[in-house]
C-alpha positions as CSV (number, residue, x, y, z in Angstrom):
1,M,-6.5,-24.0,-1.7
2,C,-7.5,-22.8,-5.2
3,T,-6.2,-22.1,-8.6
4,A,-7.4,-19.5,-11.1
5,A,-6.5,-18.9,-14.7
6,T,-7.3,-16.9,-17.9
7,Y,-7.3,-18.2,-21.4
8,K,-7.9,-16.5,-24.8
9,T,-8.8,-17.9,-28.2
10,K,-11.5,-16.1,-30.2
11,D,-13.2,-15.3,-26.9
12,F,-11.8,-14.5,-23.5
13,Y,-12.1,-17.2,-20.7
14,F,-11.8,-16.9,-17.0
15,G,-12.2,-19.4,-14.2
16,R,-10.9,-21.2,-11.2
17,T,-10.9,-24.3,-9.0
18,L,-12.2,-24.2,-5.5
19,D,-10.4,-26.7,-3.3
20,Y,-11.7,-27.3,0.2
21,E,-12.9,-30.1,2.5
22,F,-16.5,-29.1,2.5
23,S,-19.0,-26.8,0.7
24,Y,-20.8,-23.8,2.2
25,G,-23.7,-24.3,-0.2
26,N,-22.8,-22.8,-3.5
27,E,-25.2,-21.5,-6.2
28,I,-24.9,-19.9,-9.6
29,A,-26.0,-16.4,-9.0
30,I,-26.9,-13.7,-11.5
31,T,-27.3,-10.2,-10.2
32,P,-29.3,-8.3,-12.9
33,R,-28.7,-4.6,-13.7
34,N,-31.4,-3.3,-11.3
35,Y,-30.5,-5.5,-8.3
36,P,-29.9,-3.0,-5.4
37,F,-26.4,-3.2,-4.0
38,H,-26.2,-1.6,-0.5
39,F,-22.5,-1.1,0.1
40,R,-21.7,-1.2,3.8
41,H,-19.9,2.1,4.1
42,S,-22.0,4.1,1.7
43,D,-25.4,5.7,1.9
44,R,-25.9,5.4,-1.8
45,V,-27.9,2.4,-3.2
46,L,-26.4,1.2,-6.5
47,D,-29.4,0.0,-8.4
48,K,-28.2,0.7,-11.9
49,H,-25.1,-1.3,-12.8
50,Y,-23.7,-4.1,-15.0
51,A,-25.1,-7.5,-14.6
52,I,-23.0,-10.2,-13.0
53,I,-22.9,-14.0,-13.1
54,G,-20.8,-16.3,-10.9
55,M,-20.5,-18.8,-8.1
56,A,-21.7,-17.6,-4.7
57,H,-22.8,-18.4,-1.3
58,I,-26.1,-16.5,-0.9
59,S,-27.0,-15.2,2.6
60,D,-30.0,-12.9,3.2
61,S,-30.4,-12.6,-0.6
62,Y,-26.9,-11.2,-0.9
63,P,-24.5,-13.0,-3.3
64,L,-21.1,-13.6,-1.6
65,Y,-19.2,-14.3,-4.8
66,Y,-16.2,-16.7,-5.0
67,D,-15.7,-15.8,-8.7
68,A,-17.7,-14.0,-11.3
69,I,-17.8,-12.1,-14.6
70,N,-19.8,-9.2,-15.7
71,E,-21.7,-8.6,-18.9
72,K,-18.8,-6.5,-20.3
73,G,-16.3,-9.3,-20.0
74,L,-14.4,-8.4,-16.8
75,G,-13.8,-11.3,-14.4
76,M,-12.7,-11.5,-10.8
77,A,-12.0,-14.3,-8.2
78,G,-10.9,-14.4,-4.6
79,L,-8.5,-17.1,-3.5
80,N,-7.3,-18.0,0.0
81,F,-4.3,-16.0,1.2
82,V,-4.2,-17.2,4.8
83,G,-1.6,-15.6,7.0
84,N,-0.8,-12.8,4.6
85,A,-4.1,-11.0,4.0
86,A,-4.8,-8.0,6.2
87,Y,-7.5,-5.4,5.7
88,A,-7.7,-1.8,6.9
89,N,-10.0,0.2,9.2
90,P,-12.3,2.6,7.4
91,V,-10.8,6.0,6.5
92,S,-12.3,9.4,5.6
93,D,-10.3,10.2,2.4
94,K,-11.1,7.1,0.3
95,E,-14.1,5.0,-0.7
96,N,-14.3,2.3,2.0
97,I,-15.2,-1.2,0.6
98,A,-15.7,-4.2,2.8
99,Q,-13.7,-7.3,1.8
100,F,-16.9,-9.4,1.2
101,E,-18.3,-6.8,-1.3
102,F,-15.1,-6.3,-3.3
103,I,-16.1,-8.5,-6.2
104,P,-19.5,-7.0,-6.8
105,W,-18.2,-3.4,-6.2
106,I,-15.7,-3.8,-9.0
107,L,-17.8,-5.9,-11.5
108,S,-21.0,-3.8,-11.1
109,Q,-19.2,-0.6,-12.0
110,C,-16.2,-1.4,-14.2
111,A,-16.5,-2.5,-17.9
112,T,-12.7,-2.9,-18.4
113,L,-9.5,-3.6,-16.6
114,K,-8.5,0.0,-17.2
115,E,-11.6,1.3,-15.5
116,A,-11.0,-1.1,-12.6
117,R,-7.4,0.3,-12.1
118,R,-8.9,3.7,-11.6
119,K,-11.4,2.4,-9.0
120,L,-8.7,0.5,-7.2
121,S,-6.6,3.7,-6.8
122,C,-9.3,5.5,-4.7
123,M,-10.6,2.6,-2.5
124,N,-9.8,1.4,0.9
125,L,-10.4,-2.4,1.5
126,T,-11.8,-2.7,5.0
127,N,-12.0,-5.4,7.7
128,T,-15.8,-5.0,8.0
129,Q,-17.5,-8.4,8.5
130,F,-20.6,-9.4,6.6
131,S,-22.1,-10.6,9.9
132,E,-21.1,-12.2,13.2
133,N,-21.3,-15.6,11.5
134,F,-19.1,-14.6,8.6
135,P,-15.7,-13.3,9.7
136,C,-13.5,-11.7,7.0
137,A,-12.1,-14.4,4.7
138,Q,-8.3,-14.0,4.1
139,L,-8.1,-13.6,0.4
140,H,-6.2,-12.1,-2.5
141,W,-7.8,-11.6,-6.0
142,I,-7.2,-12.0,-9.7
143,L,-8.9,-9.5,-12.0
144,A,-8.8,-9.8,-15.7
145,D,-10.3,-9.0,-19.1
146,T,-9.2,-9.7,-22.7
147,S,-6.6,-6.9,-22.4
148,G,-4.7,-8.2,-19.3
149,C,-4.6,-9.5,-15.8
150,L,-4.0,-8.0,-12.3
151,V,-3.4,-9.5,-8.8
152,I,-4.6,-7.6,-5.8
153,E,-3.1,-8.3,-2.4
154,S,-4.0,-6.4,0.8
155,M,-1.3,-7.0,3.4
156,K,0.1,-5.5,6.6
157,D,2.6,-3.5,4.6
158,G,-0.1,-2.0,2.3
159,F,-2.4,-2.5,-0.7
160,H,-0.6,-4.0,-3.7
161,I,-1.6,-4.2,-7.3
162,Y,0.5,-6.3,-9.7
163,D,0.4,-6.9,-13.4
164,N,0.1,-10.7,-14.0
165,P,1.9,-11.7,-17.2
166,V,1.1,-15.5,-16.7
167,G,-2.6,-15.1,-16.0
168,V,-2.5,-17.5,-13.1
169,L,-3.1,-17.2,-9.3
170,T,-3.0,-19.8,-6.5
171,N,-2.5,-19.0,-2.8
172,N,0.7,-18.4,-0.7
173,P,3.3,-17.1,-1.0
174,P,2.6,-13.5,-2.2
175,F,2.5,-13.0,-5.9
176,P,6.0,-11.5,-6.4
177,Q,7.5,-14.6,-4.8
178,Q,5.4,-16.9,-6.9
179,M,6.7,-15.2,-10.0
180,F,10.3,-15.3,-8.8
181,Q,10.1,-19.0,-8.3
182,L,9.3,-19.5,-12.0
183,N,13.0,-18.8,-12.6
184,N,13.6,-22.3,-11.3
185,Y,11.8,-23.7,-14.3
186,Q,13.0,-21.5,-17.1
187,S,14.8,-24.4,-18.9
188,L,11.6,-26.4,-19.2
189,S,9.9,-26.8,-22.6
190,P,7.1,-28.8,-24.3
191,R,9.7,-30.0,-26.8
192,Q,12.1,-32.9,-26.2
193,P,15.3,-31.8,-24.4
194,E,18.7,-31.4,-26.1
195,N,21.7,-33.1,-24.4
196,T,23.7,-30.3,-22.8
197,F,24.7,-32.3,-19.7
198,A,28.4,-32.8,-20.8
199,P,30.3,-32.8,-24.1
200,G,30.8,-36.3,-25.5
201,L,28.4,-38.0,-23.1
202,E,25.7,-40.0,-25.0
203,L,22.4,-39.5,-23.4
204,Q,18.9,-40.2,-24.8
205,S,15.4,-39.1,-24.3
206,Y,13.7,-42.4,-23.4
207,S,10.2,-41.0,-23.0
208,R,8.0,-38.3,-24.5
209,G,7.5,-35.2,-22.3
210,M,11.0,-35.1,-20.9
211,G,11.3,-31.4,-21.9
212,A,9.2,-30.6,-18.8
213,L,11.1,-32.9,-16.5
214,G,11.2,-31.1,-13.1
215,L,7.8,-29.5,-13.4
216,P,6.3,-29.9,-9.9
217,G,3.3,-32.2,-9.5
218,D,2.5,-31.9,-5.8
219,L,-0.6,-30.0,-4.5
220,S,1.2,-27.1,-2.8
221,S,0.1,-23.7,-3.9
222,A,3.6,-22.8,-5.2
223,S,3.8,-26.0,-7.2
224,R,0.3,-25.5,-8.6
225,F,1.2,-22.0,-9.7
226,A,4.2,-23.3,-11.7
227,K,2.2,-26.2,-13.1
228,V,-0.7,-24.2,-14.4
229,A,1.5,-21.3,-15.6
230,F,3.4,-23.8,-17.7
231,T,0.3,-25.6,-18.9
232,R,-1.6,-22.4,-19.7
233,M,1.2,-20.6,-21.5
234,N,2.0,-23.6,-23.6
235,S,-1.6,-24.6,-24.2
236,R,-3.0,-24.8,-27.8
237,S,-6.5,-25.3,-29.0
238,G,-8.9,-24.3,-31.8
239,D,-10.9,-21.2,-31.2
240,S,-14.4,-22.7,-31.3
241,E,-16.4,-22.6,-28.1
242,L,-16.3,-26.4,-27.6
243,E,-12.5,-26.6,-28.2
244,S,-11.8,-23.5,-26.0
245,V,-14.0,-24.6,-23.1
246,S,-12.6,-28.2,-23.2
247,Q,-9.0,-26.9,-23.3
248,F,-9.7,-24.6,-20.3
249,F,-11.0,-27.4,-18.2
250,H,-7.9,-29.4,-19.1
251,I,-5.6,-26.5,-18.0
252,L,-7.2,-26.4,-14.6
253,G,-7.5,-30.2,-14.5
254,S,-3.7,-30.4,-14.4
255,V,-4.0,-29.4,-10.6
256,D,-7.2,-31.2,-9.8
257,Q,-7.3,-32.5,-6.2
258,Q,-8.5,-36.0,-5.5
259,R,-10.0,-37.1,-2.2
260,G,-7.3,-38.7,0.0
261,C,-4.3,-36.9,-1.4
262,C,-4.4,-33.7,0.8
263,E,-5.3,-34.4,4.4
264,V,-6.3,-31.4,6.4
265,A,-7.5,-33.3,9.6
266,E,-8.0,-36.9,10.5
267,N,-10.2,-38.4,7.8
268,K,-10.8,-35.0,6.2
269,Y,-9.4,-34.3,2.8
270,E,-9.4,-31.3,0.6
271,I,-10.8,-31.9,-2.9
272,T,-11.7,-29.8,-5.9
273,L,-15.3,-29.0,-5.1
274,Y,-15.9,-27.3,-8.4
275,T,-14.1,-25.9,-11.5
276,S,-15.4,-23.0,-13.4
277,C,-14.8,-21.7,-16.9
278,C,-16.5,-18.4,-17.8
279,N,-16.8,-17.3,-21.4
280,A,-16.5,-13.6,-20.4
281,T,-17.1,-12.5,-23.9
282,K,-20.5,-14.2,-24.2
283,G,-21.6,-14.3,-20.5
284,I,-21.7,-18.0,-20.1
285,Y,-20.7,-19.7,-16.8
286,Y,-19.6,-23.3,-17.3
287,Y,-18.7,-25.6,-14.3
288,T,-18.0,-29.1,-13.2
289,T,-18.0,-30.5,-9.6
290,Y,-16.1,-33.3,-7.9
291,E,-18.9,-35.8,-8.4
292,N,-20.2,-34.5,-11.7
293,H,-17.6,-34.1,-14.5
294,Q,-20.3,-33.4,-17.1
295,I,-20.0,-29.7,-18.0
296,S,-23.1,-27.7,-17.0
297,A,-23.7,-24.1,-18.0
298,V,-25.8,-21.0,-17.3
299,N,-26.0,-18.3,-19.9
300,M,-26.7,-14.9,-18.2
301,N,-28.1,-13.5,-21.5
302,H,-30.9,-16.0,-21.4
303,E,-32.3,-14.2,-18.4
304,N,-34.0,-10.8,-17.9
305,L,-31.0,-8.8,-17.0
306,D,-33.1,-5.7,-16.5
307,S,-34.9,-7.1,-13.4
308,S,-34.1,-6.3,-9.8
309,T,-34.4,-9.9,-8.4
310,L,-31.4,-12.1,-7.8
311,I,-31.5,-15.1,-10.2
312,R,-30.3,-18.4,-8.7
313,Y,-29.5,-21.8,-10.1
314,P,-28.5,-24.9,-7.9
315,V,-25.2,-26.5,-8.6
316,L,-25.6,-29.9,-10.2
317,T,-23.5,-32.2,-8.2
318,E,-24.9,-35.7,-9.1
319,Q,-22.7,-37.6,-11.6
320,K,-24.1,-37.7,-15.1
321,I,-23.0,-40.6,-17.3
322,H,-24.0,-41.0,-20.9
323,F,-24.6,-44.6,-21.8
324,Q,-24.2,-45.4,-25.5
325,N,-25.9,-48.8,-25.5
């Protein structure tokens, strides 16, 4: 299970949590502008493109991105969509893109959400595996820049693209149902509630925060969707980098998963392996991990983005504590 969100102050921010019971071995990966992308169903090598930074599992020097942004400020993340995701066989009248190369295909070629919409209209998302050891992950995607946000879902009944007015995505059910369920919470507010229960009945707000009474707090994907949508859309911060980044981590921290609370097998628990926050405007990838809550960062613009070699940074997982005495 995972949660993704967008946030905008002076700059545009994009990120996600990755919740799972174990890690496949993640790295911060930068694909510079001249890194050669060999898309599976094309004879063309794309070796001139936008630079990308994100979290990836790297296999055979290929970055299998979980989430990423490009140098133009467009961000994309894939989240589990088990039981609903379905991909197509290759066809002759569209550009066939394998599921595992969807993120680099979009981010390497599209500078804006508007450009990405045009690319999406002429593509066919295929069920091609990366290798025998890597079957197709069942995913749907959030795609966003400072102008807006989309959700992309490939299902048995077709390929769906939705405008996303809340800038949030979790897992199941499909996005239209997630949005419909927000109707259940339309009376919630960050302000203290007014007594509309019954005329003449004296009731009191005995605690702060009762305007949001009824906001779900469990770890299911539908509840996380509602929780982060409420938190993100009511969130307030200054527009400095430190304030914005701090606030973004607090937004996603509202659905952080602790070991022991979500059992997936005997003595196995899903946890928030990492949380990312990308300043898509400046090309900076911030992250924390389950064991290390100190924010770490990689700035793509500190690298040679005109090279052809994949740039890799290990994820810092050991807890860092600042002693003041």
